[in-house]
C-alpha positions as CSV (number, residue, x, y, z in Angstrom):
1,M,25.8,-27.0,-28.3
2,F,21.9,-27.0,-29.6
3,A,21.3,-30.0,-27.5
4,L,22.8,-28.5,-24.5
5,T,20.8,-25.6,-25.0
6,D,17.4,-27.9,-25.0
7,S,17.9,-29.9,-22.1
8,V,18.2,-26.7,-20.1
9,L,15.2,-24.9,-21.4
10,L,13.1,-28.0,-20.8
11,E,14.6,-28.2,-17.5
12,L,13.8,-24.6,-16.7
13,K,10.5,-25.1,-18.0
14,T,9.9,-28.2,-15.7
15,T,11.1,-26.1,-13.0
16,A,8.9,-23.2,-13.9
17,S,5.9,-25.6,-14.0
18,E,6.4,-27.2,-10.6
19,L,6.9,-23.4,-9.2
20,T,3.7,-22.3,-10.7
21,D,2.0,-25.5,-9.0
22,R,3.2,-24.7,-5.9
23,L,2.3,-21.0,-6.3
24,K,-1.6,-22.1,-7.0
25,A,-1.5,-24.7,-3.9
26,R,-0.3,-21.8,-1.8
27,S,-2.7,-19.4,-3.1
28,A,-5.5,-21.6,-2.6
29,E,-4.3,-22.5,1.0
30,H,-4.2,-18.7,1.4
31,D,-7.5,-18.0,0.3
32,N,-8.7,-21.0,2.3
33,V,-7.4,-19.9,5.7
34,G,-8.6,-15.9,4.7
35,Q,-12.1,-17.5,4.4
36,C,-11.8,-19.2,7.4
37,L,-10.3,-16.5,9.5
38,S,-13.2,-14.2,8.2
39,A,-15.9,-16.6,9.1
40,S,-14.8,-17.0,12.5
41,D,-14.3,-13.1,13.5
42,P,-17.5,-11.1,12.8
43,H,-15.4,-7.9,13.0
44,S,-14.5,-6.2,10.0
45,D,-11.1,-4.8,9.4
46,D,-12.2,-1.2,9.8
47,E,-13.7,-2.2,13.3
48,L,-10.6,-4.0,14.7
49,R,-8.6,-1.0,13.6
50,A,-10.8,1.2,15.9
51,E,-11.1,-0.9,18.6
52,P,-7.6,0.4,20.3
53,V,-9.0,4.2,19.6
54,Q,-12.4,3.2,21.6
55,L,-10.4,1.5,24.3
56,R,-8.5,4.2,24.8
57,D,-11.3,6.8,25.0
58,T,-12.7,4.1,27.5
59,L,-9.9,4.1,29.7
60,A,-9.2,7.7,29.6
61,W,-13.3,8.1,30.8
62,A,-12.5,5.6,33.4
63,E,-9.3,7.4,34.8
64,S,-11.5,10.6,34.8
65,A,-14.3,9.1,36.7
66,L,-11.7,7.5,39.2
67,G,-10.0,10.7,39.7
68,S,-13.2,12.7,40.4
69,L,-14.3,9.9,43.0
70,R,-10.9,10.3,44.8
71,T,-11.6,14.2,45.0
72,E,-14.8,13.8,46.3
73,L,-13.7,10.8,48.8
74,E,-10.8,13.4,50.0
75,E,-13.2,16.2,50.4
76,H,-15.3,14.2,52.3
77,T,-12.7,12.9,54.5
78,A,-11.3,16.6,54.9
79,A,-14.5,17.5,56.0
80,G,-15.1,15.2,59.0
81,P,-17.3,12.4,59.4
82,S,-21.3,13.0,58.5
83,P,-23.5,12.8,61.2
84,R,-25.4,10.5,59.4
85,W,-22.6,7.9,59.2
86,M,-22.1,8.3,63.1
87,P,-23.5,5.4,65.2
């Protein structure tokens, strides 16, 4: 019975060692990828999170400006042609 326990224990220790080595390799790979991504993108995480908000604000401003221009054009068209535009 003790021999069986010893072989199982040794097998588990070997498996644990292999898994630890794989974990170290994967952690190193993760760190390398993280460093590569950080070096390739100058934006911080906070900047990237803020970008959609800024884009929505810009879109809202553009839609408002477009609406104002359309209203101005409609008013101009309703008033009739301007003498300065007539040939």
